[in-house]
VEXMAR-760585 format. One line per 3 residues: their letters; for each residue x, y, z of C-alpha. Coordinates in steps of 0.5 Angstrom, whole numbers, plus 2048, in hexadecimal, padded with zeros to 3 digits. Layout:
! VEXMAR-760585
a) X Y Z  ...
! end
This chain:
! VEXMAR-760585
xxx) 8E2 8D3 8DA  8E9 8D5 8D9  8EF 8D2 8DE
xxx) 8F3 8D7 8E1  8F9 8D4 8DD  8F5 8D6 8D6
xxx) 8F4 8DD 8D8  8FB 8DE 8DB  8FE 8DB 8D4
xxx) 8F9 8E0 8D0  8FB 8E6 8D4  902 8E5 8D2
xxx) 901 8E2 8CB  8FD 8E8 8C9  900 8EE 8CD
xxx) 8FB 8EF 8D3  900 8ED 8D9  907 8EB 8D9
xxx) 90B 8E8 8DF  90F 8EE 8E1  917 8EE 8E0
xxx) 916 8E7 8DD  91D 8E7 8D9  920 8E7 8E0
xxx) 91B 8E1 8E3  916 8E6 8E5  913 8E8 8EB
xxx) 90E 8E5 8EF  907 8E8 8EF  909 8EE 8EB
xxx) 907 8EF 8E4  907 8F4 8DE  901 8F6 8DA
xxx) 903 8F5 8D2  900 8F9 8CC  8F9 8F6 8CD
xxx) 8F9 8F6 8D4  8FA 8FD 8D5  8F5 8FF 8D0
xxx) 8F0 8FA 8D4  8F2 8FD 8DB  8F1 904 8D8
xxx) 8EA 903 8D6  8E8 900 8DC  8EB 906 8E0
xxx) 8E8 90B 8DB  8E1 908 8DC  8E1 907 8E3
xxx) 8E3 90F 8E4  8DE 911 8DF  8D8 90D 8E3
xxx) 8DA 90F 8EA  8DD 916 8E9  8DC 919 8E2
xxx) 8D4 917 8E3  8D3 919 8EA  8D3 920 8ED
xxx) 8D5 91E 8F4  8DB 91A 8F3  8E2 91D 8F1
xxx) 8E9 91A 8F0  8EF 91A 8F3  8F6 917 8F2
xxx) 8FA 917 8F8  901 915 8F9  904 90E 8FA
xxx) 908 911 900  905 914 906  907 916 90D
xxx) 909 910 910  904 912 916  8FE 911 911
xxx) 900 909 911  901 909 918  8FA 90D 91A
xxx) 8F6 908 915  8F9 902 918  8FD 8FF 912
xxx) 903 8FF 916  901 8FB 91C  8FC 8F7 919
xxx) 8FC 8F6 911  8FE 8EF 911  8FD 8E8 90E
xxx) 8FE 8E1 912  905 8DF 90F  908 8D8 910
xxx) 90F 8D6 90E  911 8CF 90B  916 8CD 911
xxx) 91B 8CA 90C  91C 8CF 906  918 8D5 909
xxx) 913 8D6 904  90D 8DB 906  906 8D9 906
xxx) 8FF 8DC 908  8FD 8D7 90D  8F6 8D8 90C
xxx) 8F7 8D7 904  8FB 8D0 906  8F5 8CE 90A
xxx) 8F0 8D0 905  8F4 8CC 8FF  8F5 8C6 903
xxx) 8ED 8C6 905  8EC 8C7 8FD  8F1 8C1 8FC
xxx) 8EE 8BC 901  8E6 8BE 900  8E6 8C1 907
xxx) 8E2 8C7 909  8E6 8CD 909  8E6 8D0 910
xxx) 8E4 8D8 911  8EC 8DA 912  8EA 8E1 913
xxx) 8E8 8DF 91A  8EE 8DB 91B  8F4 8DE 920
xxx) 8FB 8DB 91E  8FA 8D6 923  8F4 8D3 920
xxx) 8F7 8D3 919  8FD 8CF 91C  8F9 8CA 91F
xxx) 8F5 8C9 919  8FC 8C8 915  8FF 8C4 91A
xxx) 8F9 8BF 91B  8F8 8BE 914  8FF 8BD 912
xxx) 8FF 8C2 90D  906 8C3 90A  909 8C8 905
xxx) 909 8C7 8FD  910 8C5 8FE  90E 8BF 903
xxx) 911 8C3 909  90D 8C5 910  90C 8CC 912
xxx) 90E 8D0 917  909 8D4 91C  905 8D9 918
xxx) 906 8E0 91A  903 8E7 917  907 8EA 911
xxx) 906 8F2 910  904 8F3 909  907 8FA 909
xxx) 90D 8FC 904  912 900 908  917 905 905
xxx) 91C 90A 908  91C 912 906  923 915 907
xxx) 92A 913 904  92D 911 90B  92A 90A 90E
xxx) 92A 90C 915  927 913 914  922 910 90F
xxx) 91A 911 910  916 90B 90F  911 90B 90A
xxx) 90C 906 907  909 905 900  902 906 901
xxx) 8FE 900 902  8F7 903 900  8F5 909 8FC
xxx) 8EF 90B 902  8F4 90E 907  8F5 914 902
xxx) 8EE 915 901  8ED 916 909  8F3 91A 90A
xxx) 8F1 91F 904  8EA 91F 907  8EB 926 90A
xxx) 8EE 929 904  8E9 926 8FF  8E4 929 903
xxx) 8E7 930 904  8E9 930 8FC  8E2 92E 8F9
xxx) 8DB 930 8FA  8D9 929 8FC  8D4 927 901
xxx) 8D3 920 905  8D1 91B 902  8D7 91B 8FD
xxx) 8DC 916 8FB  8E4 917 8F9  8E6 912 8F4
xxx) 8ED 910 8F2  8F1 90B 8EE  8F8 909 8EF
xxx) 8FD 904 8F1  8FE 901 8F8  903 8FC 8FB
xxx) 903 8F6 8FF  908 8F1 901  903 8EB 901
xxx) 905 8E4 901  902 8E1 8FB  902 8DB 8F6
xxx) 8FF 8DA 8EF  8F9 8DE 8EE  8FC 8E2 8E8
xxx) 8FA 8EA 8E9  8F5 8E9 8EE  8FA 8EA 8F3
xxx) 900 8EE 8F2  905 8F2 8F6  904 8F8 8F2
xxx) 8FD 8F9 8F0  8F7 8FE 8EE  8F1 900 8F2
xxx) 8EB 904 8F0  8E8 907 8F6  8E2 90C 8F8
xxx) 8E2 90E 900  8DB 911 900  8DA 916 906
xxx) 8D3 917 909  8D0 918 910  8CF 911 912
xxx) 8C7 911 912  8C4 90B 90E  8CA 908 90D
xxx) 8C7 901 90B  8C3 905 906  8C9 908 903
xxx) 8CD 901 903  8C8 8FE 8FF  8C8 904 8FA
xxx) 8CF 903 8F9  8CE 8FB 8F9  8CA 8FC 8F3
xxx) 8CF 901 8F0  8D4 8FC 8F0  8D0 8F6 8ED
xxx) 8CE 8FB 8E8  8D5 8FC 8E6  8D6 8F5 8E5
xxx) 8D0 8F2 8E2  8CE 8F8 8DE  8D4 8FC 8DC
xxx) 8DA 8F6 8DC  8D5 8F1 8DA  8D7 8EC 8DF
xxx) 8D3 8E6 8DF  8CE 8E6 8E5  8CF 8DF 8E7
xxx) 8D6 8E0 8E8  8D5 8E6 8ED  8D3 8E5 8F5
xxx) 8D3 8E9 8FB  8D7 8E7 901  8D6 8EA 907
xxx) 8DD 8EB 90C  8DC 8E5 911  8E0 8EA 916
xxx) 8DF 8F1 916  8E5 8F6 918  8E3 8F9 91F
xxx) 8E1 900 91C  8DD 8FD 916  8D6 8FC 916
xxx) 8D5 8F8 90F  8DA 8F5 90A  8D9 8F1 904
xxx) 8DD 8EF 8FE  8DA 8EE 8F7  8DD 8E7 8F4
xxx) 8DE 8E5 8ED  8DF 8DD 8EC  8E6 8DD 8E9
xxx) 8E9 8D6 8E7  8EB 8D4 8EE  8E5 8D7 8F1
xxx) 8E1 8DD 8F4  8E6 8E3 8F6  8E5 8EA 8F7
xxx) 8E5 8EF 8F1  8E2 8F5 8F5  8E0 8F7 8FC
xxx) 8DB 8FB 900  8DC 8FD 907  8D9 902 90C
xxx) 8DE 905 910  8DA 909 915  8DE 910 917
xxx) 8E4 90C 919  8E9 90E 913  8E8 916 914
xxx) 8E8 915 91C  8EE 911 91C  8F2 916 918
xxx) 8EF 91C 91B  8F1 919 922  8F8 917 920
xxx) 8FA 91E 91C  8F6 922 921  8F2 926 91B
xxx) 8EB 926 91A  8E8 922 915  8E1 924 916
xxx) 8DB 926 911  8D6 92C 913  8CF 92B 910
xxx) 8CD 932 90C  8C6 931 90D  8C6 92E 915
xxx) 8CC 931 917  8CE 92A 91A  8D5 928 91B
xxx) 8D7 921 91A  8DD 91C 918  8DA 919 911
xxx) 8D9 911 911  8DC 90E 90B  8D9 909 906
xxx) 8DF 906 902  8DF 902 8FB  8E5 8FF 8F9
xxx) 8E6 8FC 8F2  8ED 8F8 8F0  8EE 8FA 8E9
xxx) 8F3 8F4 8E8  8EE 8EF 8EA  8E9 8F3 8E6
xxx) 8ED 8F2 8E0  8EE 8EB 8E2  8E7 8E9 8E3
xxx) 8E5 8ED 8DC  8EA 8E8 8D8  8E7 8E2 8DC
xxx) 8E0 8E4 8DA  8E1 8E6 8D3  8E5 8DF 8D1
xxx) 8E2 8DB 8CD  8E4 8D5 8C8  8DF 8D4 8C3
xxx) 8DF 8D1 8BB  8E6 8D0 8BC  8E8 8D7 8BE
xxx) 8EA 8DA 8C4  8E6 8E1 8C5  8E6 8E6 8CB
xxx) 8DF 8E9 8CB  8E1 8F0 8CE  8DC 8F5 8CE
xxx) 8DD 8FA 8C8  8DF 900 8CD  8E4 8FC 8D1
xxx) 8E7 8F8 8CB  8EF 8FA 8CA  8ED 8FB 8C3
xxx) 8E6 8FD 8C0  8E8 8FC 8B9  8ED 8F8 8B5
xxx) 8EF 8FA 8AD  8F2 8F6 8A8  8F4 8F7 8A1
xxx) 8F2 8F0 89E  8F9 8EF 89B  8FF 8F3 89D
xxx) 903 8F4 897  8FD 8F7 893  8FF 8FF 893
xxx) 8F8 901 892  8F5 8FC 897  8FA 8FF 89C
xxx) 8F9 906 89B  8F1 905 89B  8F2 901 8A2
xxx) 8F6 907 8A5  8F1 90C 8A3  8EC 908 8A7
xxx) 8F0 907 8AD  8F1 90E 8AD  8EA 90F 8AD
xxx) 8E8 90A 8B2  8EE 90C 8B7  8EB 913 8B8
xxx) 8E6 910 8BC  8E8 909 8BE  8EE 905 8C0
xxx) 8F0 902 8BA  8F5 8FC 8B8  8F8 8FB 8B2
xxx) 8FA 8F4 8AF  8FD 8F2 8A8  900 8EC 8AA
xxx) 8FE 8E5 8A8  8F7 8E3 8A5  8F1 8E6 8A7
xxx) 8EF 8E0 8AB  8F5 8E0 8B0  8F4 8E7 8B1
xxx) 8EC 8E6 8B3  8EE 8E1 8B8  8F4 8E6 8BB
xxx) 8EF 8EB 8BC  8E9 8E6 8BF  8EF 8E4 8C4
xxx) 8F0 8EB 8C6  8E9 8ED 8C6  8E8 8F2 8C0
xxx) 8E1 8F3 8BF  8E1 8F5 8B7  8E6 8F3 8B2
xxx) 8E6 8F8 8AB  8E9 8F5 8A5  8EB 8F9 89F
xxx) 8EA 8F4 899  8EA 8F5 891  8E3 8F7 891
xxx) 8E4 8FD 895  8E8 8FF 890  8E2 8FF 88B
xxx) 8DC 901 890  8E0 904 896  8DD 8FF 89B
xxx) 8E0 8FA 8A0  8DF 8F4 8A3  8DD 8F4 8AB
xxx) 8DE 8EE 8AF  8DB 8ED 8B6  8DF 8EA 8BB
xxx) 8D9 8E7 8BF  8D5 8E4 8B9  8DA 8E4 8B3
xxx) 8D5 8E7 8AF  8D8 8EB 8A9  8D4 8F1 8A6
xxx) 8D6 8F6 8A0  8D6 8FD 8A3  8D8 904 89F
xxx) 8DE 907 8A2  8DA 90E 8A3  8D5 90A 8A7
xxx) 8DB 906 8AB  8DB 90B 8B1  8D3 90B 8B2
xxx) 8D3 903 8B1  8D9 902 8B7  8D5 907 8BB
xxx) 8CF 903 8BB  8D3 8FD 8BD  8D6 901 8C4
! end
């Protein structure tokens, strides 16, 4: 298993993820995706959209705005209650998550981690005080308090007259408030789903875990609207859908995945579970499944004074649909893929990413860069493959180093144009996973690559 430090180093060295504004010292918990990172992200997004929207007749897409009317967040409960327990270092005022402080201390001291989800602020304080837990700088903590995670901003040029707005903390609310528009503008019938991918913002107190927890991150969500009947059966169906995504589509090692039911349900929910992945620091959430009853549409109907109902065209029954929410963390899925694909074997580092997710599918090399005939032939091969597959060109250094680079960035196939190519129009194709090499006719290259998808 790779360490966190190993994955962070690889991500930066090979252009997957960079610390944001690093030349100015960086900004904690903010990262930029590099040339390889944006390709992997796009591949995950496109694959998810194909699987859950393109292939299905009753799930449609939405792209709601990052800014919404502030009453959306007041109605949803985010303004009043979207918070984490925070404590400050009493001397330098550095902020920490109280529950994370307790969990870290327990792990360091081989103690059982308590159920902090069910601990009120006073209980968190008592645990920290009674166990003499101090900050990483060696100082005592102030009392824990709730810290709202919503980012605020202002609309308007005059400060006193400016209206307070919020950066969205989740994509789900856009799907709820657009429910009536979607229903009125399509021919959808319940049950149906609305899918969305997008950036969200949370002013979280975080430490360490690279892109697992950031101030700005990306979600992929489906809000599935139904009549509320047989919700247990539907919950299990979507549970299997999510398992299929990880095990059969992303090819994640099954032994690293585990469902974790929520220890404490929010008052309106009937069921909630997270699917966790075994990261270098332990099991942590990569996706969630929640049965939210009819709370979301009912709440927005109440606060907006607009009816958010559905009339069954067959029975005439009018009701507020219930919601089953499935949510995926795109950045966490990205991180999980890097960890799951990382191997050190036979003196090399190799990322065994699935073909359809690899940033580059094929790399093309002229054996040497100073032979015009080889370079010209290689350019022709590059153009041929590039019509159908994301292809990398490399003519620097010896072939062995080029192979090692492509192994490390996860490219499944490497095609080398050598002197034999000039005589018989065949090339050497080398497999990332097996390192086996095979001569293939240029005319057969596309079908050969297709067979390896």
